[in-house]
C-alpha positions as CSV (number, residue, x, y, z in Angstrom):
1,M,180.1,114.6,141.0
2,A,176.2,114.4,139.9
3,K,176.2,115.5,136.2
4,P,173.7,118.3,135.7
5,S,170.5,117.1,134.3
6,R,169.5,117.9,130.6
7,D,165.9,119.4,129.9
8,V,163.6,116.6,128.2
9,P,163.5,117.2,124.3
10,P,159.6,117.7,123.1
11,A,158.4,114.4,122.2
12,L,158.4,113.3,118.4
13,E,155.0,113.9,116.2
14,G,154.2,111.1,113.6
15,N,151.5,111.1,110.8
16,D,149.9,108.8,112.5
17,Q,147.0,108.8,109.3
18,L,149.8,107.8,107.1
19,I,151.3,105.4,109.2
20,A,147.9,103.4,109.6
21,A,147.2,103.7,106.0
22,A,150.8,102.2,105.2
23,G,150.5,99.9,107.6
24,T,146.6,98.5,105.7
25,V,148.7,99.3,102.2
26,A,151.1,96.8,103.8
27,W,148.5,93.9,104.8
28,A,146.4,94.6,101.3
29,V,149.7,93.9,99.2
30,A,150.5,90.8,101.3
31,L,146.9,89.6,101.0
32,I,147.2,89.9,97.2
33,V,150.4,87.7,97.6
34,L,148.5,85.1,99.7
35,V,145.8,84.6,97.0
36,I,147.7,84.4,94.3
37,V,149.9,81.9,96.1
38,R,147.4,80.2,97.7
39,N,147.0,76.8,95.7
40,D,151.3,76.2,96.2
41,T,150.8,77.1,100.0
42,P,149.6,74.1,102.3
43,A,145.9,74.1,103.5
44,S,147.5,74.4,106.7
45,S,148.9,78.0,106.2
46,H,145.8,79.3,104.6
47,W,145.1,81.2,108.4
48,W,147.9,83.6,106.8
49,I,144.8,84.9,104.6
50,W,143.0,85.7,107.4
51,T,145.4,87.1,109.3
52,C,145.8,89.7,106.3
53,V,141.9,90.4,106.2
54,V,142.5,91.2,109.9
55,G,145.0,93.3,109.5
56,M,143.5,95.3,106.9
57,G,140.3,95.6,109.0
58,L,142.3,96.6,112.3
59,G,143.9,99.6,109.7
60,A,140.6,100.5,108.2
61,F,139.3,101.1,112.0
62,G,142.8,102.9,112.7
63,L,142.0,105.2,109.5
64,T,138.6,106.2,110.9
65,Y,139.5,106.1,114.7
66,I,142.2,108.6,114.2
67,P,140.9,111.3,113.2
68,R,138.1,111.6,115.4
69,M,140.4,110.9,118.9
70,K,142.8,113.5,117.7
71,R,139.6,116.1,117.4
72,S,138.7,114.9,120.8
73,R,142.1,115.7,121.8
74,A,141.9,118.9,120.4
75,R,138.3,120.2,122.3
76,A,140.1,118.6,125.2
77,A,142.7,120.7,125.3
78,A,140.9,123.5,124.4
79,R,138.6,123.4,127.3
80,R,142.1,123.0,129.9
81,S,143.7,125.9,128.5
82,P,141.6,128.3,129.9
83,D,141.5,126.8,133.5
84,R,145.3,127.3,133.3
85,A,145.1,130.4,131.9
86,S,143.3,131.4,135.1
87,G,144.5,128.9,137.8
C-alpha cells in the first residue's frame, strides 16, 4: 500500500548578504592570522595568503552582486505576476 504523499514544504529563505559578509569576514580574519605568522610558516605555504585575498575579493563581489540579483529577480517576478493573473 502506497503512503499518501505530503506537500513539499516551502524553501527556507536565508539572509544572503549576511552569509556573504560572514564569509568575507572569515577570510579577512584568516588573512590577518596568516600575515602575523608568515615568518613561522614555510615558504611553500605562502600561497595560503593569496587564497585568503581571493576569498575576500569573491566575498566583496558577492556583497555587491547579491542586491543587484535580488532587485532583478523582483523585477522579473513583477513582470510575470500580471501575466499569471490574466492567464
